[in-house]
ROTITOR-91035 format. One record per residue (C-alpha): residue number from 1; residue in three letters; x, y, z. Coordinates in Angstrom, 1 decimal, padded with zeros to 4 digits. Each point is the difference from the previous one (the first is absolute). Last residue first. Example, Ala and Ser with C-alpha at 12.3 -4.5 7.8 and 13.67 -1.06 7.14 Angstrom:
# residues 2
<pt num="2" residu="SER" xx="013.7" yy="-001.1" zz="007.1"/>
<pt num="1" residu="ALA" xx="-001.4" yy="-003.4" zz="000.7"/>
# end
This chain:
# residues 141
<pt num="141" residu="LYS" xx="015.9" yy="-006.1" zz="008.8"/>
<pt num="140" residu="SER" xx="-000.1" yy="003.7" zz="-001.8"/>
<pt num="139" residu="GLY" xx="003.6" yy="000.7" zz="-002.1"/>
<pt num="138" residu="PRO" xx="-002.0" yy="001.0" zz="-003.0"/>
<pt num="137" residu="ILE" xx="-003.9" yy="-000.5" zz="000.1"/>
<pt num="136" residu="GLU" xx="-001.5" yy="-001.7" zz="-003.4"/>
<pt num="135" residu="ASN" xx="002.0" yy="-003.8" zz="001.1"/>
<pt num="134" residu="GLU" xx="-001.6" yy="000.3" zz="003.4"/>
<pt num="133" residu="ARG" xx="-003.4" yy="000.5" zz="-000.7"/>
<pt num="132" residu="SER" xx="-001.7" yy="-001.9" zz="002.5"/>
<pt num="131" residu="HIS" xx="-004.0" yy="001.2" zz="000.2"/>
<pt num="130" residu="MET" xx="-001.0" yy="001.1" zz="003.2"/>
<pt num="129" residu="GLY" xx="-002.1" yy="002.7" zz="-002.4"/>
<pt num="128" residu="LEU" xx="-001.2" yy="-001.9" zz="-002.4"/>
<pt num="127" residu="THR" xx="-001.6" yy="-002.6" zz="002.9"/>
<pt num="126" residu="LEU" xx="-001.1" yy="003.0" zz="001.5"/>
<pt num="125" residu="ALA" xx="-001.8" yy="001.5" zz="-003.0"/>
<pt num="124" residu="VAL" xx="-001.2" yy="-003.8" zz="-000.9"/>
<pt num="123" residu="TYR" xx="-001.3" yy="-000.6" zz="003.5"/>
<pt num="122" residu="GLY" xx="-002.0" yy="002.9" zz="000.2"/>
<pt num="121" residu="LEU" xx="-001.8" yy="-000.7" zz="-003.6"/>
<pt num="120" residu="MET" xx="-000.4" yy="-003.2" zz="001.8"/>
<pt num="119" residu="VAL" xx="-001.9" yy="001.3" zz="002.6"/>
<pt num="118" residu="LEU" xx="-001.8" yy="002.7" zz="-001.8"/>
<pt num="117" residu="LEU" xx="-001.5" yy="-002.3" zz="-002.3"/>
<pt num="116" residu="VAL" xx="-001.4" yy="-002.4" zz="003.5"/>
<pt num="115" residu="ALA" xx="-001.0" yy="003.3" zz="001.1"/>
<pt num="114" residu="GLY" xx="-002.0" yy="001.0" zz="-003.1"/>
<pt num="113" residu="GLN" xx="-001.5" yy="-003.6" zz="000.2"/>
<pt num="112" residu="TYR" xx="-000.8" yy="000.0" zz="003.4"/>
<pt num="111" residu="ASP" xx="-002.3" yy="003.2" zz="-000.2"/>
<pt num="110" residu="PRO" xx="-000.8" yy="-000.2" zz="003.7"/>
<pt num="109" residu="GLY" xx="-004.1" yy="-000.5" zz="001.0"/>
<pt num="108" residu="ARG" xx="-002.8" yy="001.4" zz="-000.7"/>
<pt num="107" residu="VAL" xx="-001.4" yy="001.5" zz="-003.5"/>
<pt num="106" residu="LEU" xx="-000.2" yy="003.6" zz="-001.7"/>
<pt num="105" residu="ARG" xx="-001.0" yy="000.1" zz="-003.2"/>
<pt num="104" residu="TYR" xx="001.6" yy="000.3" zz="-003.5"/>
<pt num="103" residu="ASP" xx="-002.0" yy="000.5" zz="-002.4"/>
<pt num="102" residu="GLY" xx="-000.5" yy="-002.2" zz="-003.5"/>
<pt num="101" residu="VAL" xx="002.5" yy="-000.1" zz="-002.4"/>
<pt num="100" residu="CYS" xx="003.2" yy="-001.6" zz="001.2"/>
<pt num="99" residu="GLU" xx="001.8" yy="-001.9" zz="-001.8"/>
<pt num="98" residu="ARG" xx="001.5" yy="-003.3" zz="-001.1"/>
<pt num="97" residu="ASN" xx="001.9" yy="-001.2" zz="-003.2"/>
<pt num="96" residu="ASP" xx="002.3" yy="-002.4" zz="002.1"/>
<pt num="95" residu="GLY" xx="-003.1" yy="-002.4" zz="000.0"/>
<pt num="94" residu="HIS" xx="-003.1" yy="001.1" zz="-001.1"/>
<pt num="93" residu="GLY" xx="-001.4" yy="003.1" zz="-001.3"/>
<pt num="92" residu="ALA" xx="-001.8" yy="002.4" zz="001.9"/>
<pt num="91" residu="TYR" xx="-000.5" yy="000.6" zz="003.9"/>
<pt num="90" residu="GLN" xx="-002.9" yy="001.1" zz="002.2"/>
<pt num="89" residu="THR" xx="-000.3" yy="001.4" zz="004.1"/>
<pt num="88" residu="CYS" xx="003.6" yy="000.8" zz="000.4"/>
<pt num="87" residu="GLU" xx="001.4" yy="000.4" zz="003.2"/>
<pt num="86" residu="PHE" xx="000.5" yy="002.4" zz="002.4"/>
<pt num="85" residu="HIS" xx="001.8" yy="-000.6" zz="003.7"/>
<pt num="84" residu="HIS" xx="-001.4" yy="-000.1" zz="003.4"/>
<pt num="83" residu="ARG" xx="001.3" yy="-000.5" zz="003.7"/>
<pt num="82" residu="GLN" xx="003.3" yy="000.6" zz="-000.7"/>
<pt num="81" residu="GLN" xx="003.0" yy="-002.2" zz="001.7"/>
<pt num="80" residu="LEU" xx="001.4" yy="-002.5" zz="-003.0"/>
<pt num="79" residu="ALA" xx="000.5" yy="003.2" zz="-002.1"/>
<pt num="78" residu="SER" xx="002.2" yy="002.2" zz="002.7"/>
<pt num="77" residu="ILE" xx="002.1" yy="-003.0" zz="000.1"/>
<pt num="76" residu="ALA" xx="000.4" yy="-000.3" zz="-003.8"/>
<pt num="75" residu="GLY" xx="000.9" yy="004.2" zz="000.2"/>
<pt num="74" residu="ALA" xx="002.5" yy="-000.9" zz="002.6"/>
<pt num="73" residu="ILE" xx="001.3" yy="-002.6" zz="-002.2"/>
<pt num="72" residu="LEU" xx="-000.3" yy="002.5" zz="-003.0"/>
<pt num="71" residu="LEU" xx="002.2" yy="002.6" zz="002.1"/>
<pt num="70" residu="GLY" xx="002.4" yy="-002.7" zz="001.3"/>
<pt num="69" residu="GLY" xx="000.7" yy="-000.8" zz="-003.4"/>
<pt num="68" residu="VAL" xx="000.5" yy="004.1" zz="-001.4"/>
<pt num="67" residu="PHE" xx="002.7" yy="000.4" zz="002.7"/>
<pt num="66" residu="GLY" xx="001.7" yy="-003.3" zz="-000.5"/>
<pt num="65" residu="ALA" xx="000.4" yy="001.4" zz="-003.5"/>
<pt num="64" residu="LEU" xx="000.6" yy="003.2" zz="000.6"/>
<pt num="63" residu="THR" xx="003.0" yy="-000.9" zz="002.8"/>
<pt num="62" residu="ARG" xx="001.4" yy="-002.4" zz="-002.7"/>
<pt num="61" residu="GLU" xx="000.2" yy="002.5" zz="-002.6"/>
<pt num="60" residu="VAL" xx="001.7" yy="002.6" zz="002.2"/>
<pt num="59" residu="ARG" xx="002.5" yy="-002.9" zz="001.5"/>
<pt num="58" residu="LYS" xx="000.6" yy="-000.9" zz="-003.7"/>
<pt num="57" residu="ARG" xx="001.0" yy="003.6" zz="-001.0"/>
<pt num="56" residu="LYS" xx="001.8" yy="000.2" zz="002.8"/>
<pt num="55" residu="VAL" xx="001.9" yy="-002.9" zz="-000.8"/>
<pt num="54" residu="PRO" xx="000.4" yy="001.3" zz="-003.7"/>
<pt num="53" residu="ASP" xx="001.4" yy="003.6" zz="001.1"/>
<pt num="52" residu="VAL" xx="-001.1" yy="002.5" zz="-002.4"/>
<pt num="51" residu="LEU" xx="-003.2" yy="000.5" zz="002.0"/>
<pt num="50" residu="PHE" xx="-000.1" yy="003.7" zz="-000.6"/>
<pt num="49" residu="ARG" xx="000.1" yy="000.5" zz="-003.6"/>
<pt num="48" residu="GLN" xx="-000.5" yy="-003.6" zz="-001.6"/>
<pt num="47" residu="SER" xx="-003.1" yy="-000.6" zz="002.3"/>
<pt num="46" residu="ALA" xx="-001.2" yy="003.6" zz="-000.6"/>
<pt num="45" residu="TRP" xx="000.3" yy="-000.7" zz="-003.7"/>
<pt num="44" residu="GLY" xx="-001.8" yy="-003.3" zz="000.0"/>
<pt num="43" residu="SER" xx="-002.5" yy="001.2" zz="002.5"/>
<pt num="42" residu="ALA" xx="-000.6" yy="003.1" zz="-003.2"/>
<pt num="41" residu="PHE" xx="-000.2" yy="-002.5" zz="-002.7"/>
<pt num="40" residu="TYR" xx="-002.4" yy="-002.7" zz="001.1"/>
<pt num="39" residu="ALA" xx="-002.3" yy="003.1" zz="001.5"/>
<pt num="38" residu="ALA" xx="000.0" yy="001.2" zz="-003.3"/>
<pt num="37" residu="THR" xx="-001.4" yy="-003.3" zz="-001.4"/>
<pt num="36" residu="PRO" xx="-002.5" yy="000.1" zz="002.7"/>
<pt num="35" residu="LEU" xx="-001.3" yy="003.3" zz="-000.8"/>
<pt num="34" residu="GLY" xx="-000.4" yy="-000.7" zz="-003.8"/>
<pt num="33" residu="VAL" xx="-001.1" yy="-003.2" zz="000.0"/>
<pt num="32" residu="LEU" xx="-003.2" yy="000.8" zz="002.2"/>
<pt num="31" residu="GLN" xx="-000.9" yy="002.8" zz="000.6"/>
<pt num="30" residu="VAL" xx="001.1" yy="001.4" zz="-003.4"/>
<pt num="29" residu="LEU" xx="-002.4" yy="-002.4" zz="-001.4"/>
<pt num="28" residu="ARG" xx="-002.3" yy="001.1" zz="001.9"/>
<pt num="27" residu="ALA" xx="000.4" yy="003.8" zz="-001.1"/>
<pt num="26" residu="PRO" xx="000.2" yy="-001.4" zz="-003.8"/>
<pt num="25" residu="TRP" xx="-003.5" yy="-002.3" zz="001.0"/>
<pt num="24" residu="PRO" xx="-001.8" yy="003.2" zz="001.4"/>
<pt num="23" residu="VAL" xx="-000.5" yy="000.2" zz="003.6"/>
<pt num="22" residu="ASN" xx="-002.7" yy="-001.3" zz="002.3"/>
<pt num="21" residu="LEU" xx="002.0" yy="-002.7" zz="002.0"/>
<pt num="20" residu="PRO" xx="001.5" yy="002.6" zz="002.1"/>
<pt num="19" residu="ALA" xx="003.4" yy="-000.7" zz="001.7"/>
<pt num="18" residu="PHE" xx="000.6" yy="-001.2" zz="003.3"/>
<pt num="17" residu="THR" xx="000.0" yy="-003.5" zz="000.3"/>
<pt num="16" residu="LEU" xx="001.2" yy="-001.1" zz="-003.5"/>
<pt num="15" residu="VAL" xx="002.3" yy="002.8" zz="000.1"/>
<pt num="14" residu="LEU" xx="001.4" yy="-000.4" zz="003.3"/>
<pt num="13" residu="TYR" xx="000.3" yy="-004.0" zz="-000.8"/>
<pt num="12" residu="LEU" xx="001.5" yy="000.7" zz="-003.1"/>
<pt num="11" residu="VAL" xx="002.4" yy="002.7" zz="001.7"/>
<pt num="10" residu="PHE" xx="001.0" yy="-002.6" zz="002.8"/>
<pt num="9" residu="THR" xx="000.9" yy="-002.8" zz="-002.2"/>
<pt num="8" residu="VAL" xx="001.6" yy="002.0" zz="-003.1"/>
<pt num="7" residu="GLY" xx="002.6" yy="000.9" zz="003.5"/>
<pt num="6" residu="VAL" xx="000.3" yy="-003.5" zz="001.2"/>
<pt num="5" residu="PHE" xx="000.7" yy="-001.3" zz="-003.2"/>
<pt num="4" residu="GLN" xx="002.8" yy="003.1" zz="-000.4"/>
<pt num="3" residu="LEU" xx="001.3" yy="-001.0" zz="003.2"/>
<pt num="2" residu="THR" xx="000.7" yy="-003.9" zz="-000.7"/>
<pt num="1" residu="MET" xx="-001.6" yy="-003.1" zz="001.1"/>
# end
């Protein structure tokens, strides 16, 4: 997991969470493609400019991966403690091609599927952060 990946993921998360949806398609294209691309190059430039030492760069990458993994697992714990969650009332399609065409309604109980997904993503982030990369860091053991 590189700093560029973390930067792009963070910007894409911000765009998908906070950007307005009712904009013309050129503006939406800039939101979904232009901003993450700019974040990729900006985070690459910042890591080369400020984190010249490869050991420091890897340390920051592992710290960020651990932080993201911890937040995802904390989100899974929070999802398991909720009293209600939203479910779709009607789906169209079959197999992998299902999409919600009905309304979302509030149902009792925690969202187990969302919690499992968050745990899996947190595990992947933590694994990528702890992955041994001795060949990539000169002088580290």
